[in-house]
N, C-alpha and C positions, 0 to 999 in steps of 0.2 A: 244541626248545631246550634246554640244559644250563644252567638258571638258575643254579646252584651255581657251576659251570665258569668260565659267562662272567663273572657278577660277581666272582669270585675274581679274574678277569685286569683287569675294568675297575675296580675298587675300587683296586686298586694303581697301574693307569697314572693314574687322576685324581688321588689322592692324589701320588704322584711328581711329576707334572707340574703340580701346584698349583692344577686344575681346579675351577672356581666351579661346584657342581652340588647335584641333590638328585634323589631317586627321585621318579617322578609315576605315575600310573595304578593298574592293576590290582595289580601286583607291590607298590605301595607301600602299598595298603589292606591286602594281605597282611601286610606288614611290622609294620603296626599294628595285627593282629588280628582283620582282617575278611576270612575265606577268599572269595576269588573267583578265578574262572577267567580265565587270561589267556595270551596265546600269544607275547607279546614283552615288553620291556623299554621303559620311557619313562624320559626325564629330562629336567628343566628345567635349562639350561645357559647362563651367562652369556655373551651374544653375543661379547664379547669373547676366548673360549677357543674359538670355532668352529675357528680354525686348527689348534690343537692336538687336537681332536677328529678334524679330517680326516686329521691324521698318524696317529693311534692307529687309527683306522677302517681306512685303507689299508694298514697294518702287520700287520692283522687279515683282511686279503682280504676287507673289507665293500665292497658297492659303494652307492654313493648313487644310489638310485633315484627319489627327490624332493627338492626342494629350495625353499625359497622364503624369504623374509626372518625369516617367523615359525617356520620348520619344517623339519627335515631327515630324510630316513627311508633307514635302511641296512639291507641284506638281505646275507647271505652264502650263499655256495654251498654251504656245508657246514651241515646241518641242526643239529649240534651246536650252530651260532653263531647261527641265526636271525635274527630283525630286531630292529634297536633303533634308536627314534624319540628325536629329540631337539626339545624345544621349545625356543626362542632366547629367552633374557630380555634384554631389551634398556630394557623400561618401568621405571619406579619400582616399580610393583606385583610385577612379576614378579622382580625383582632383590631385593625385601623378602622374596619367598617363599624365596628361596634363602638367605638371610641368617638367616631364622626356623628353617631345617631344624635338626633334630636326629638325632644319630647312633642307631641302632637296631639292636640285634643280630639277624642272620636265620640262618638254618640252624643253629639250636640254640644260638645264641652264637660260631660259628666265624667269623663275619665281622660286621663293623658297616658301617653304610650310612647315609648322609644322607638322610633322606626328609622332605618337605614335611610341615606339619601338617595335622591334619584338615579343618581349617577352609580351608587353602590347597587341598586336594584339592578341596574343595566348590566353591571358587571356579574352579577349572581344568573342573571336570564343568559347571558351569554355563555357562562359556564354549564347551565342547564341545556342549551340547545348542543352545545358541543358535546356533550354527556350522551344525548339521546337524539339523534336526527328526527325521530317523529316530532318531536316538540317545536324544531326550527320555526314552522310559520306561526304558530302562538306566540313563541316567546320573540320573534322580531317584531310581531305586530304591537307586544307590549313595549318593547324598545322603541318602535317609533311612537307609540302613545307618548311614553314619558319625554321622549325629545320634542314632539311638538307642545305638549302643556306646559313645560319649564321653558323651552325656546333659549333666549341667550342667559338665562339664569345658571345654566349647567356648567359645570367645570369641564369643558371639551377635553382638557390635557388629561383629566384622570379617565375621563371615556376613552380617548385615544389610548392611555396605557393598557386597558382593558381590553380592548380590541386587538392590541399588538400580542397581549399575553395568550390570548388564544387562536393568534395566526388570523385574522379576521381585519385586516388594515385595509384591504381595498372595500371591502362592505364600510368600515368606518368612513372612509374619505366620501363615500356615496351618500350616507346619513347625514355626514356633518354637512356635506355641500347642499342637501335638500332641508336639514332642520338647524342649522348653526347659524345661516344669514339671515333668518327669520326677525325682523324688527316689529 
C-alpha cells in the first residue's frame, strides 16, 4: 500500500464530504510518534457518514469484503491502494473519540490528518484484545508503548474508565503503577 498516496486522496475526500472521522490503529500510533509496522489503514467514522464512505470506496474501486453493524473492511485489487478498515462509531463513547481527535502532521508536514488521542487508542486496543484473545500480547505491547511514550501527559481517568468498561481494573492498576508515576 502506498500510504502517502492513499492518505492524500482520502484526507481530501473526507474533508470535502464533511465526513466525521479519525485515524486509528497502527498508522495512528505512527502519526503520534510511536513507530509500528502496519499493512493497512484503520479509521473510526461516524456511522451516519457510512453512505458517503461507500460511495468514495466504490469510486476508487475498493470492494467491501466484510461488513457488520460495527465494522466494514475494503480491499482494492490494486496493491497501491491496499486495505482500509472502518470502525463504525454510533455509541456515545466512540463518537466522543472522534470529537476529541486532533489534526496531526504526517509525511514531514505534507498533510494533516485527524487522529484519536493516545487514551482513545488504548481504549480501542482494549476492545480488540477482549474481542480476540490471540491479540492480547500485541495489544498490551502497544498499550504499554503509548503509556511509556506519553507518560504524565495521559488522562489516566479516561484510561481507567476504559479498563473498567472491559473489566480489566487489576491490569489498569498494574500499568498505572508502572507508567503513571514516570516523571
